[in-house]
Structures are given as structure tokens and as C-alpha cells.
N, C-alpha and C positions, 0 to 999 in steps of 0.2 A: 610385614610392618615398616620394613625399610623402603620399600615400593611406596607405598602409603605417605611415609613421610617425604621422600625426594618429589612425589606428585604435590604435597599443598606448599613443600619449601621453597623449590627451585622457581617456578612463578613468581612467586611472594619476593624472592629475593630477586628477579631480574626487574619485576616492578619497580624495587625499592631503590637499583640502581639506578632506573632509567628517570625517575623522579628527582634522584642525586644530580645527577648532570645536569637536566633540566634547569632545576632549581638554582643549580651553582650559575649557570649560564646566567639568568634572568637575576639572580642577586648581582653577577657584573655590568651587566646591562641595565638594571635600575637609577643608577647615577643621571645616565647618558639617557633614560626615555622620560627623568623627568626634569631635566632641564629643558630638553626640544620636543617634547610630548605635543606641549600647546602648539607649536608653531607646524610640527608634522603631521596632519592627519592622519597619515598612515600610521603612524605609530601606533595611536588609539585603537584605529582600526585592528592592526595585528595583536594586540593585548588581546582585545575580546576574542580573536582567532584564536588565540594559545588556552586562555580558559574556557574554551568550548574545546579544544582539545584535550585539555585536561581531564574536563568532565567525562567523554565518551569514552578515552584510557580509563577513569575508574569504573565507568559503568561494566563497560567490558569484562574486568578485571572481577566486580563483584558480581560476573553473568546476571546482568538487571537488563532492563530493555533500555534503550539509547537514550539516553539523558536527554531534556527537553533542551535547546540550546538558548544562551542569550542571543536576544536581538542585536542583529548589527549596530554596530557605531554607527552613529547620527552623521549624517554628510555635513562636512563644514571646510571653510576656509581655512589658507594658513594663518594659525592668530586669532581665529575664533574662540574666543576664552568662553565666552556667553553659550555660545552651544554647548562648548565643551563640561562645564558645568550641569551643565541640565544632562547629560548623556548619563541615563542609569546604568548600561552595559558597560561602558567604561567605569564605574566607580565601583561593579559588583568585579569588575576584571581584577581591581586595584589589590582585591584580598587575596590574589597568587602572589604579592611581596610577603604575607604573613608566611608561605608554606618554607621559603628554603631555609629557614633556621633551623625548624623543625627534621628538614632531609640529613643535618649532619647526625645525629643521633642516630635517625632511622639506617644510615650508613653505616654506622660501627655494628648495628643489630645484625645486619646484612653479611657485612663481613666476616662477621664473627660464626655466625650461623654457615656461611659457606666453607670456612677454612679452619673451623676449629676441630670437627672429626679428622681430615686428612693429617692437619699437620700433625696432633694427635701421635697416629699409626708411624709418620715419619720419624718425629720424635722416638719412640718406642724400640724402631728397627734400627735406628740409623746413630742413636746415640754414644755406641764405641767407637765410634769412628774419630768423633769429636767429644769426649766428655764435658758438659759443662758447657759447651755450645749450642745446645739444644735446651729449650724450656717448654714446660708446662704449667700452664696457672701460672708464670712467669718466674716459675723456679727452676734453675738450672739442674739439667738430668746428669747427672755424674755417678747414678748407681742404679742396677737393676731394681733395688725396692723402689725409687722414685718413678723410675718407669713404668712397670707395673702397678704402681698407687695412682699417680697424678696421670696417666695415659687414659687410661680407661674410665675412672671420673670425667675428663677434659673433652671423650669422644661424647659420653651420655649428653654433657651439657651442651656442646655441636648439636647434637641430634634433639635434644630437647628445644633449641634453638630455630633449628632448620624447619622441626615438625609441628611448632604449636608457637613460638614467639614470632617469628617472622611471616609467620602468615596472619595473626591478629595484629599486627602491625601496620601490615600493607592495607589489610583490612579497614583500619581505622583512619588510615591516610586515603583510603578510596571514601568512605562515607564523608571524612570531613572536606575532601574536594567538590564531592556532593552539595554538601549545605552550605557552605562559606560561597561557592559561586554560583549556588541557584537563584536563578530567574525570581526578581518579587511576583507578587500575587498579580499586582498589576501588568506586568510585562507578559504575564501568562494570559491573561484575560486578554491583552493588545493579541501577542502573536496567536492565538484562538481566533480572534475576530477576522486577522488579516488573514490565516488560511482558510476562514471559510469564506469571505470575500475574494479572495483568489479562487475556490471551489465553487462558486456560484458564479463569477464570472465566467470559468471556464464552462461549466454544466448549461449555462444560458446561451452562450455563443454556438454550443454544441446542439442546443435545442432550436436557435434561430438556423441553424443549418438544417436542421434534418425538416424542421419546419417548412425551409424554401424548397427542398428536394420534395417533401410531400406535393408541397402545392405544386410545383412544376409536373410532376407526375400527373397529378390529377388534371390538370389544365391540357396535358399529353392524351392521355385518355380521352377527356370529353372530345379535343379536337378531332385527334384520328378516329373517334369511334362513335360516341353519340353524334357529335355534329355535324359526321359526314352521312351519319342514315339519316338524320333530319334535312339534308339538305336533300340527297336522293328522293328522302320520303314528298319533301315540297314540288320537285321535280316531277315527278309520277304522277301527283293529284293535278298537276296545271298540265299533264299532256292527255290526262285522263278527262279534263275537264273540255278540252280541245275536240276531241273525237268523240265526245260524248254524243252528238247530233249526228255525226255522219258515219259512226260505228259503235253503236251500244254494249254490243258483245265485249269489243277489244276493249272498251272504256272501263266494263266492267273487270275485264283478267288485270288489266292497269292498277283498279282500285282496293285489287284484291292482294295483289305485291305489295302495293303500300302498305294493306294492312298488317301483312306480314313483316314488312319493313319498322312498323309503328312498334310493333310487338318486340322484336331484334333491339329496337334502339332503347324501349322500358327495359328490358334487360340488361343491356349494358350499363342503362343508367343507375339502375340497382346494384350493380355490381362496381360502379363506382363511388355512390354511397356507401355501401357495406363496409369499403375500406375504411371511409372518414370515421365512421361509430357505427359499428355491426348494430342493426336493428334486434338482434337476438338476445341482445345485453340489457334490452328495453323490456324486451319479452319474456326470456326465464331466465333474468341475474347472471352473476357472473359464474358461478357455480354451474347451470343449465348450460351457458354458452362453451364453457371448457368440455362439459359432458358430450356434447355436442360434435366440437374439435375431435376429440377423443377418440366417439364413434366411426367419424370418418375417416380416421387414419387407418392405412394400408399394414404399418404395424400394428400391433396387438398394446395395447396401451393399459397398463395398470393404474385407475384413478382413484386417488383418497383424496376426498375433500372432507375438510372439517368443518365446523361451526364457524362464519366468515362476519356475522353481522351487516353493519351498515358500512358499507364500500362506496366512497367518494368516485364520481361518474370518471373521474381522469384515472383513477387509481386502475377503477373496471378494465376500461378501455388498455389502458398500458400492460396490465395483465394477462389480456383477452389476445393483443398480439404477440407480445412475447411465446403465448402457448403455440399461436398459430405458427409462427417464424420458426420457432423450436421446432414443431412435428414435422413443419415443411422441410426442413436441412436435415433431420434425421433421417427422412423418407428418401432426398435427394443423395444426400453423402456419407451416411455412415455406417452401412452396412450391416444396422441392426436388425435383431428381430425380437428386440421387446421393449418397452420404455416404462420407467415410473414416475409418475408426475403425482407430486402433493402441492396441495394447494389448503393451505389452514392462516388463521387469525393469532398471531402472537401478542397478546395486548393492544397495545397501538399500530400497530406493523402488520401488512399482509405478506405472508411466508410461501413462497413460490419454487418449488426443487423438479427439475427436468432430467434425468438419469435415462441414458441410453446403454446399452451392452456392445456399441458399434468400433469402429479400428478408431475411433479417436482423430489427435491430432488437429480439434477444430483452432481456430485462431481468431483474434478481432481485427478485423485490417478494413482499411477508408475504401481502399480498391477492391475486388472479386480476383483469387489468384485464376490461376490458367483453367483450374476445375469449376471454379464458380462460387468458389467458398470465401465467406469473410465478410462480406459487404453486408449481408442481414445482419450477421451479429454486431458492426458496427451500428448499423440504426436502431437495433435494439437498446443497445447501452447510451445512446442520446435519447431514446423513447423515456429508459428509467429514470437516467439521471436530472430529466429535462422535469420531474415532480420529487427531486431530491431522493431518490431510491438509491440503491446497492445492486449490484450485479457481479457476480463473480463465475468466472469460468474455469473449470478443472477438466482438461482433455489430453490427457497423456498419449505418446504413441501407442496403440496398440487396445485406449480405452480402459475405461468406461469416461465417457462425459457428461460431465454435473453443470446446469446452468441454475444456480441459485438468484434468487432476485426479492429483495427485502424493499417492501414500499411502506411508507406512511401513509396510516388511513387518518388522521388525527389535523 
């Protein structure tokens, strides 16, 4: 019982003590802030930061998720009163000035909660050293009957304050802080829009970079592979044309070589096209394409495919390449013996989860590490985020590794 009381009361009293100290400092600084705040932009910006700090502490005390902060104070020049009056975050933050008067009463509760029981024990034990010098409930203790009557009563009251009243007061103060300093609905909407714009800017930049890298890869493959084969084919046909009259057999052999070169060039060209949009998606759909990838994997894959419904082409391509890259990474780096692959529709979203029982330790890196790991995952992240999807990698050392992808289909 005592342990529970201490576990509730000590953090509550600590919270109230700190609120008192900050409230007194704020109360002392208020006159100067009101006089000079309109001249000093940093003063108003600091008040907003202090309000956000109070909200964070209140949320942590209540063991709630991090509180949505007030937007930063508007940028303004010294003496710019017009901008100051338009600053909603500043006016919300001025609600802090209403809290200091409350902390005095809260301090009394915290002090009584902390010291009532210990002081009662000391008075009960030490009163014979100084009869009448110790008090219990304000009554001088000069006899044992007073010590044995008022002492336990004060201990019980102190434990009640510590175990119930102080925590209730601290919770009330924290909820009041969260409510009074909460951003308005318009500010919340603006903050969400700003976060969305920042997220879209980041993902679109990543998509552009990924797209540029993909174009350079395709150009390199065409230049080093297909183009070289076609140039060689043209030269062989020209040589066969020159030798046709003088040596028909040699010309026929050259044309046979040219035919083989043409077939090889077509094979390489199909390979390049397959990396742009796999034909198997158009032929067999996403479920069939993923089944084919799983069947070709050298590591056994347990595939579970739910009802997918209509899936946009961009989403199909992203999911296909995520599966292909994941299975490639697992084969190369994981030392896994088994892979679980789940693909299903969850409302308006496509859900994909790939889990292997390998050694773990996978990380998303812009550049491949010494073992060649990481860059493929980085490309997967860009491909998924480019269509507003979400990807999460969990790969502790020792495994297992799980890649979860959620792609919007609406």
C-alpha cells in the first residue's frame, strides 16, 4: 500500500513543485514581457516555446502521446504590432499567465503531502526533548496523549494528500494546461497541411531522384547492351553484303552470326522493358506476377494472397518491384531458409508483408555498404513513397526481417 502511495504521490508532487518554480519565474517576468514583448520578437517566440514545453510536460505526466505543439510564432520585425496581433500562437501562449496564481495553492498541497507524515513521526518521537516545541495539526505537543492522538491522524492525512489529493491536483493541472494551451482547430488544420506539403515535397523529390536514376540505368543498359548489339549487327550485315558475290558461304555464315546477334539484342531489349513495366503484370495480374516471383525464388516462399480487387497499374508495379527486390535481397544477404509473403486488400489500401527468418540487420542506406546491402531498400522506399504509400522495415540483429508496405488504391 505504501509503495503504491509513493509511486503515485512522488511524481505528482515533483510535477507540482516544478510547475510552481516555473510559474513564479513567469509571474516575475510578466511585467517586463508585457512592456518589451512588442519590441523584442524573441520574447514572443520564447513564450510560444515555453507554452509548447508545458504542454509536452503535461502530456508526459499524463502518459499521453506527445501533444500537438502550437505553431511557431510569426516572424516579425521589432515593433511590428500588426503581426503580433495576428499571431494566434502568441495569444494562445498568453494563457500561461493565468496559471501562476494557481500554483501557489498547488504548492501548499504538495508541501503538506510531502512533509505531513515525516513531520508527524518526528514530533511523536522527539517532543519530550522540547515539550510544546513541536506541533501536530498546529497543536503544541506537550504530552503523550496528544502525540498518540494527533500524530497518527496527521500521518493518515499526509498519506491521503500524498496518495490521492496531490495526484488528482497534478492531473487536473496537466489537463488544464493541455486544454488552455491547445492550438485552435484552424491552427491544427494549417499545421496538418504544412506537414502534408513538407511530406509531399520530400517524397516527390525522392521520386524525381529515383526516376532520374532509373532513366540513367535504362540509358546505360540500352547503350552498353542493346545498342552495342545493333551496331555489331549492322556491321555484320554490311560485311555479308560485301562478301556475298565473292564468297557466298562466308556471307551466309556472317548472316547466321548476325541473326544470333539480333536474337540476343531482342532478349536484352525485352529485359530492359521488363524492368520498366513487367509484361507479366498485364498478362497475369499482380497475384499471378507475385506467384511467379515466389516460384522462381531459390528460397522456399509461403505465399498468401487475398482478394485484391481492382488495383491501379502504378500500385501493381510498385508492389511487384518491392516483392522482386525483397526476394533478391533475401537471397543475397539474409541467409534465410524460409520466407512468408502476405498480399491482400485492406479497404482502400493494398497491404504487403514479407518476412524472412534470416540473420537480420537490414538497413535503408542511400549507398550500398561493403556487403552491397541497403541501396535496394532505399530505392524501394522512394518507389513506395512516390505514390503516397508507407513502408516499414523491422530487422533486428539475429532476425527476423519484416518489410511491411501499405499502398493506396483509391
